[in-house]
C-alpha positions, 0 to 999 in steps of 0.5 A: 492489511497494511505493512511496511516490508515484503515479509508483511505483504507476501504472507498476506497476499498468499492468504488472499488478503489485500495488502497496502504498503508503507515506505516506513520499513525500508523497502522500496515501492517496487519491492512492495508492489512486486511482493503483492501490495496493491498500492504503496504510500509514503507513510501512515498519514498519506494512507489516512489522507487517501483512505476513501480512495483506497476503499473505493470511495474516491477523493479528488484531494487524496494524495496519489499512491507512490506505487500501484500494482499493474 
């Protein structure tokens, strides 16, 4: 699931859904990862560029996530 606020990320993670954050909603990377996002990207374009990496395929050309959960 992709969301841009803690109000997207928290319910998803409580439901057992993997959540990825975007910085388009005003929340910071730390807020989104603290809410449960496994990774945070600047915007949807950055996520799209990194989609293989996010899905586990990996790509040397993919932009790094802004934040990653530890």
